[in-house]
C-alpha positions as CSV (number, residue, x, y, z in Angstrom):
1,M,61.5,-13.0,-34.4
2,L,65.1,-12.0,-33.3
3,I,66.3,-12.9,-29.9
4,T,69.5,-11.2,-28.8
5,G,71.4,-13.3,-26.3
6,G,69.4,-16.3,-27.4
7,S,72.2,-18.7,-26.6
8,G,72.5,-17.6,-22.9
9,Y,70.6,-19.0,-20.0
10,F,67.3,-17.1,-20.2
11,G,67.7,-16.5,-24.0
12,S,67.8,-20.2,-24.6
13,V,64.6,-20.7,-22.6
14,L,62.9,-17.9,-24.5
15,A,64.1,-19.2,-27.9
16,E,62.7,-22.7,-27.2
17,Q,59.4,-21.4,-25.9
18,A,59.0,-19.1,-29.0
19,A,59.7,-22.0,-31.3
20,Q,57.2,-24.2,-29.5
21,R,54.4,-21.7,-30.1
22,G,55.3,-21.5,-33.9
23,D,57.5,-18.4,-34.2
24,R,60.5,-18.5,-36.6
25,V,63.4,-17.8,-34.4
26,R,66.7,-16.0,-35.2
27,V,69.4,-15.7,-32.6
28,L,72.1,-13.1,-32.3
29,D,74.8,-14.1,-29.9
30,V,78.6,-14.4,-29.6
31,N,78.0,-18.2,-29.0
32,P,75.9,-20.6,-31.1
33,P,72.8,-21.9,-29.4
34,P,73.4,-25.0,-27.3
35,D,72.6,-28.3,-29.0
36,E,69.3,-28.9,-27.2
37,V,68.1,-25.4,-28.3
38,G,69.7,-25.3,-31.7
39,V,67.1,-27.5,-33.2
40,A,64.5,-24.8,-32.3
41,V,66.4,-22.0,-33.9
42,D,65.8,-21.2,-37.6
43,E,68.8,-18.9,-38.0
44,Y,71.9,-18.1,-36.0
45,V,73.7,-14.8,-36.5
46,P,77.1,-14.8,-34.8
47,G,78.1,-11.5,-33.4
48,D,78.4,-9.0,-30.6
49,V,75.5,-6.6,-29.7
50,R,78.1,-3.9,-29.5
51,D,78.7,-4.2,-33.2
52,R,76.2,-1.9,-34.8
53,A,76.6,-3.4,-38.3
54,V,76.0,-6.9,-37.0
55,V,72.9,-5.8,-35.0
56,E,71.5,-4.1,-38.1
57,R,72.0,-7.3,-40.2
58,A,70.4,-9.4,-37.5
59,C,67.3,-7.1,-37.2
60,T,66.7,-7.0,-41.0
61,G,63.5,-8.8,-41.8
62,A,62.5,-9.3,-38.2
63,D,59.1,-8.2,-37.0
64,V,59.9,-8.5,-33.3
65,V,63.1,-8.2,-31.3
66,L,63.4,-9.7,-27.9
67,H,66.4,-8.0,-26.4
68,N,68.1,-10.1,-23.7
69,V,71.8,-9.5,-24.0
70,A,73.2,-8.3,-20.7
71,Q,76.3,-8.4,-18.5
72,V,74.9,-9.6,-15.1
73,P,76.2,-8.6,-11.6
74,L,78.7,-11.4,-11.5
75,A,80.6,-9.8,-14.3
76,R,81.7,-7.1,-11.8
77,D,82.9,-4.9,-14.7
78,R,81.6,-1.4,-15.0
79,D,83.0,-1.0,-18.5
80,L,81.1,-4.1,-19.7
81,F,77.9,-3.0,-17.9
82,W,78.1,0.2,-19.9
83,S,79.2,-1.1,-23.3
84,V,76.9,-4.2,-23.3
85,N,73.9,-3.1,-21.3
86,V,73.7,0.5,-22.4
87,L,75.5,0.9,-25.8
88,G,74.3,-2.5,-26.9
89,T,70.8,-1.6,-26.1
90,A,71.2,1.7,-28.1
91,N,72.4,-0.4,-31.1
92,V,69.4,-2.6,-30.9
93,L,67.0,0.3,-30.7
94,L,68.6,2.2,-33.6
95,A,68.8,-0.9,-35.7
96,A,65.1,-1.8,-34.9
97,R,64.0,1.6,-36.1
98,S,66.1,1.7,-39.3
99,T,65.0,-1.8,-40.3
100,G,61.3,-1.4,-39.6
101,V,60.9,-3.7,-36.6
102,A,57.4,-3.5,-35.3
103,K,58.0,-4.4,-31.7
104,V,60.9,-4.5,-29.2
105,V,60.7,-6.2,-25.9
106,H,63.6,-5.3,-23.6
107,T,64.4,-7.5,-20.6
108,S,65.5,-5.3,-17.7
109,T,65.9,-6.1,-14.0
110,S,64.5,-5.4,-10.5
111,A,68.0,-4.0,-9.6
112,I,66.9,-0.6,-10.9
113,Y,64.8,-0.2,-7.8
114,G,67.6,-0.8,-5.3
115,I,66.1,-1.1,-1.8
116,P,62.6,0.3,-2.0
117,D,61.1,2.5,0.7
118,A,58.0,0.2,0.7
119,N,56.7,-3.0,-0.8
120,P,55.2,-4.2,-3.0
121,V,57.0,-2.5,-5.9
122,D,54.9,-1.6,-8.9
123,E,55.6,0.2,-12.2
124,T,55.2,3.6,-10.6
125,T,57.8,3.0,-7.9
126,P,60.7,5.4,-8.4
127,P,63.9,3.7,-9.5
128,R,66.9,4.0,-7.2
129,P,69.7,1.6,-8.2
130,L,72.5,1.2,-5.7
131,E,75.3,-0.3,-7.8
132,A,76.8,-0.2,-11.3
133,Y,74.8,-3.0,-12.8
134,G,71.5,-1.5,-11.7
135,R,72.5,2.0,-12.9
136,A,73.5,0.7,-16.3
137,K,70.2,-1.2,-16.7
138,L,68.2,1.9,-15.7
139,H,70.1,3.9,-18.3
140,A,69.1,1.3,-20.9
141,E,65.5,1.7,-19.8
142,V,65.8,5.5,-20.4
143,L,67.0,4.8,-23.9
144,C,63.9,2.5,-24.4
145,R,61.5,5.1,-23.1
146,D,63.2,7.8,-25.4
147,A,62.8,5.5,-28.4
148,A,59.1,4.8,-27.5
149,A,58.5,8.6,-27.2
150,T,59.7,9.0,-30.7
151,G,57.5,6.3,-32.2
152,L,59.3,2.9,-31.7
153,D,57.1,0.3,-30.0
154,V,59.1,-0.8,-27.0
155,T,58.0,-2.7,-23.9
156,I,60.1,-3.2,-20.8
157,I,59.9,-6.4,-18.7
158,R,61.5,-6.3,-15.3
159,P,61.9,-9.8,-13.7
160,R,62.8,-10.7,-10.1
161,T,65.7,-13.1,-9.6
162,I,65.4,-15.8,-12.3
163,L,65.3,-19.5,-11.5
164,G,64.6,-22.7,-13.4
165,H,66.5,-25.8,-14.7
166,G,70.0,-24.9,-15.8
167,R,70.2,-21.7,-13.7
168,L,73.6,-21.7,-12.0
169,G,75.8,-18.7,-11.2
170,I,75.7,-17.7,-7.6
171,M,72.8,-20.2,-7.1
172,A,75.2,-23.1,-7.6
173,I,76.9,-22.3,-4.3
174,L,73.6,-22.6,-2.5
175,F,72.8,-25.9,-4.2
176,E,76.3,-27.4,-3.5
177,F,75.9,-26.5,0.2
178,V,72.5,-28.1,0.4
179,A,73.5,-31.2,-1.5
180,E,76.4,-31.7,1.0
181,G,74.3,-31.1,4.1
182,A,76.2,-28.0,4.9
183,P,74.5,-25.0,6.5
184,V,73.1,-22.3,4.3
185,F,72.9,-18.7,5.5
186,V,70.5,-15.8,5.7
187,L,71.4,-12.3,6.8
188,G,69.9,-11.4,10.1
189,D,66.8,-13.5,10.9
190,G,66.0,-14.0,7.2
191,S,62.5,-12.4,7.5
192,N,63.0,-10.3,4.4
193,R,60.5,-11.2,1.7
194,Y,62.3,-12.3,-1.4
195,Q,60.6,-13.1,-4.7
196,F,61.9,-15.2,-7.6
197,V,60.5,-15.8,-11.1
198,H,60.8,-19.0,-13.1
199,A,62.5,-18.6,-16.5
200,A,59.5,-20.2,-18.3
201,D,57.1,-17.8,-16.6
202,L,59.3,-14.9,-17.6
203,A,59.6,-16.1,-21.2
204,D,55.8,-16.4,-21.3
205,A,55.5,-12.7,-20.2
206,C,58.0,-11.6,-22.8
207,L,56.2,-13.4,-25.6
208,R,52.8,-12.0,-24.5
209,A,54.4,-8.6,-24.4
210,A,55.7,-9.1,-28.0
211,D,52.1,-9.8,-29.1
212,R,50.6,-6.7,-27.4
213,P,50.9,-3.4,-29.4
214,G,51.9,-0.2,-27.6
215,P,54.8,0.7,-25.3
216,A,54.5,-0.4,-21.7
217,S,56.5,-1.6,-18.6
218,Y,55.7,-4.7,-16.6
219,N,57.1,-6.1,-13.4
220,V,57.0,-9.9,-13.2
221,G,57.6,-12.4,-10.4
222,A,56.1,-15.3,-8.6
223,T,52.8,-14.7,-6.9
224,E,53.5,-17.4,-4.2
225,F,56.5,-16.5,-2.2
226,G,57.6,-15.9,1.4
227,T,60.6,-14.9,3.4
228,M,64.2,-15.8,2.5
229,R,64.3,-18.1,5.5
230,E,61.1,-19.9,4.5
231,T,62.2,-20.4,1.0
232,L,65.6,-21.8,1.9
233,E,64.1,-24.0,4.6
234,A,61.6,-25.5,2.1
235,L,64.6,-26.4,-0.2
236,A,66.5,-27.9,2.8
237,V,63.5,-30.0,3.8
238,H,63.0,-31.2,0.2
239,A,66.7,-32.1,-0.2
240,G,66.7,-34.1,3.1
241,T,70.5,-33.9,3.4
242,G,70.6,-32.4,6.9
243,S,71.3,-28.9,5.6
244,R,69.9,-26.2,7.9
245,V,69.4,-22.5,7.6
246,R,71.5,-20.4,9.9
247,S,71.6,-16.7,10.6
248,L,74.6,-14.4,10.2
249,P,74.8,-10.8,11.6
250,A,73.7,-8.7,8.7
251,G,76.2,-5.9,9.0
252,A,79.2,-8.1,9.6
253,A,78.1,-10.5,6.8
254,R,77.8,-7.7,4.3
255,L,81.2,-6.3,5.2
256,S,82.8,-9.8,4.9
257,M,81.1,-10.4,1.5
258,R,82.5,-7.1,0.2
259,L,86.0,-7.7,1.5
260,L,86.1,-11.3,0.1
261,A,84.9,-10.1,-3.3
262,Q,87.5,-7.3,-3.4
263,A,90.2,-9.8,-2.5
264,G,89.0,-12.1,-5.3
265,S,88.3,-14.8,-2.7
266,A,84.5,-15.1,-3.2
267,P,82.2,-14.6,-6.2
268,F,80.1,-11.8,-4.8
269,A,79.1,-8.6,-6.6
270,P,77.8,-5.5,-4.9
271,Y,74.2,-6.5,-5.8
272,H,74.5,-9.6,-3.6
273,W,75.7,-7.9,-0.3
274,L,73.5,-4.9,-0.8
275,L,70.2,-6.7,-1.6
276,Y,70.3,-10.4,-0.4
277,G,69.1,-9.5,3.0
278,E,66.5,-6.9,1.9
279,S,62.8,-7.2,1.1
280,L,61.7,-6.6,-2.5
281,W,58.7,-8.0,-4.2
282,F,56.6,-7.0,-7.1
283,D,53.0,-6.3,-7.5
284,T,52.3,-8.1,-10.8
285,T,48.8,-6.8,-11.3
286,A,49.6,-4.9,-14.5
287,A,51.2,-7.9,-16.3
288,R,48.3,-10.1,-15.2
289,R,45.7,-7.6,-16.3
290,D,47.2,-6.4,-19.6
291,L,49.0,-9.5,-20.8
292,G,46.7,-12.2,-19.4
293,W,49.9,-13.5,-17.7
294,A,49.9,-15.8,-14.7
295,P,53.0,-17.5,-13.3
296,A,52.9,-21.3,-13.1
297,H,55.6,-21.5,-10.5
298,S,56.0,-20.5,-6.9
299,N,59.3,-19.5,-5.2
300,T,59.6,-23.0,-3.8
301,S,58.8,-24.9,-6.9
302,A,61.2,-22.9,-9.0
303,L,64.0,-23.3,-6.4
304,I,63.5,-27.0,-6.1
305,E,63.4,-27.5,-9.9
306,S,66.7,-25.6,-10.2
307,Y,68.2,-27.7,-7.4
308,E,67.2,-31.0,-8.9
309,W,68.7,-29.9,-12.3
310,F,71.9,-29.1,-10.5
311,L,72.0,-32.6,-8.9
312,A,71.3,-34.3,-12.2
313,H,74.1,-32.4,-14.0
314,R,76.5,-31.8,-11.1
315,S,79.2,-34.2,-12.4
316,S,79.4,-32.4,-15.7
317,L,79.5,-28.8,-14.5
318,E,83.2,-28.4,-13.7
319,G,84.0,-27.1,-17.2
320,G,81.4,-24.3,-16.8
321,G,79.0,-22.9,-19.3
322,R,78.9,-20.0,-21.6
323,S,77.4,-17.2,-19.5
324,H,77.6,-16.3,-15.8
325,H,74.1,-17.8,-15.2
326,Q,75.1,-21.0,-17.1
327,S,78.3,-21.5,-15.1
328,P,78.6,-22.4,-11.4
329,A,80.3,-19.6,-9.4
330,R,83.5,-20.6,-7.8
331,L,83.4,-21.1,-4.0
332,G,86.8,-19.6,-3.1
333,L,87.1,-19.2,0.7
334,L,83.3,-19.9,1.0
335,R,84.2,-23.6,1.0
336,L,85.3,-23.0,4.6
337,L,81.7,-22.4,5.6
338,K,80.8,-25.9,4.6
339,R,82.7,-27.1,7.6
340,L,80.6,-25.3,10.2
341,P,78.5,-27.6,12.3
C-alpha cells in the first residue's frame, strides 16, 4: 500500500492505522515519516508528487494507493493549489494506471461544496466551490472521475474539517485562546451547524474504501455534532479556564479577516472567512451503508482530544511542524483579541 503524503498530519494517522491492521506501508513524501510513525512504515520514498518519475517509482509494486498529498487553505498559494492538488493528482492517476495499481483512494474536501443551498449535503449535491483551494480540489476530483470512467478503480473520500491529536494549524489559535482564558468568537450568533471528523475515523473510512472494489464517492463526518457555538462552549466548559464564547457581527468580522490576511497580519485564508460562519454538514448514509463505517468520535470529543494534545505539547510547538496542519498558525494581530474582557 502506497500512501502519498504519509508524513503529513492525516497521512501519518493513516499510515499508522494501516500498519496496525497488517498492511505493508510505503510512504511517498518530501519529508520522512515522523519518528513515532516511522516504525510502522516499511518503505519511505523521498520525493515530490509533482515529479512524475518519482510517483511512478513509488507506485510500482503497490496494489493500493491512498492519495493524500494536498496544499491546504492556509498555503494561500494558487500556483501550489494547482501544481500539487491538480497536477500532482494527475501524476498519481497516470502512474497508478501504468504500474497496474488495483485501487486508488483520493482524499478530497468538503470545500468543493462551498456554501450549500440546503443541508445535509450528500454525494448528489452539486459542487460549488467559492475559493481557489476548493476549485483546485474539485478539478482533482474531475480527473479522478475521468480516470474511473476509463477503467481505473478510484474512490473519492470527502471529509469535513479534520481533528484529532496533533491537529494544529488554525485550530492552534482557538486552543491558545481557550488555554489562556481568553474569549473565543463565533460569527453572528454561532447558530450555524458545523461538523468535524476525527482523523482516526477518516482513516478508517479510507481503508474501508481501499478494500471495496468499484469507483464511488463518500462524504464522511461526525454523526454527533451541533452548532458552532455549542461546540466551542463545550470545549470552554471542559477547559475550565474562564474562556467564553462571544459573538462578532458576521459581515464586519469577515471583512476584517480578509483585510488582516491581505496585510499578512493574520493567518486566515478565504476558506475561513467565507465558511466559518456557515452551516455545512454531511449526510453520511452512503459511507455507513456501503463501507460499514461508523465514526467513533463526536464533534465535542474530537475537539477536546485535539485541545488536550495541544496542552500536553504546547511548550514544544514553537519550532513548528512539517505541514500546515502540523504547525501552529501564527497569531499576528489576533493576539490583541486575547485582551478583550
